[in-house]
C-alpha positions in Angstrom: 103.6 180.2 230.7 99.9 181.0 230.5 96.9 178.8 230.6 96.9 178.3 226.8 100.2 176.5 227.1 98.7 174.3 229.9 95.6 173.4 227.8 97.7 172.7 224.7 99.6 169.9 226.4 98.4 166.3 226.2 99.0 165.3 229.8 98.0 166.6 233.2 101.0 168.3 234.9 102.1 167.3 238.3 100.9 168.3 240.9 97.3 168.2 239.7 95.6 171.5 240.0 92.1 170.2 240.6 90.7 167.3 242.6 88.5 164.8 240.9 84.8 165.6 240.9 82.5 165.1 242.5 84.3 165.3 245.8 82.8 163.2 248.7 80.3 165.0 250.9 80.2 164.6 254.6 77.2 162.6 255.9 75.9 165.6 258.0 76.3 168.2 255.2 72.7 169.4 255.3 72.8 169.8 259.1 76.1 171.8 258.9 74.7 174.1 256.2 71.5 174.7 258.0 72.9 175.4 261.5 72.6 179.0 262.6 75.6 181.3 262.7 77.1 182.4 266.0 76.9 186.1 266.8 80.6 186.7 266.1 80.3 185.1 262.7 77.2 187.0 261.9 78.9 190.3 262.9 81.9 189.5 260.6 79.5 189.0 257.7 77.6 192.2 258.4 80.8 194.2 258.6 82.0 192.8 255.3 78.7 193.8 253.7 78.9 197.3 255.1 82.5 197.8 253.9 81.7 196.2 250.5 84.8 194.0 251.0 85.5 190.3 250.9 84.8 188.3 254.1 87.9 188.2 256.2 89.7 191.2 254.7 91.0 193.8 257.2 
């Protein structure tokens, strides 16, 4: 069945599809986000941009 069937039901099906929001954040989130990429990771991102493909696709 499609999503219309899911939304027309009165109860949440099991297993739940989404976790409750907001999800807890790690105490060092800002530090993790701001830490520089390693050369290998940066190369993967550049390759993905050049190929116009999703990150991680062959």
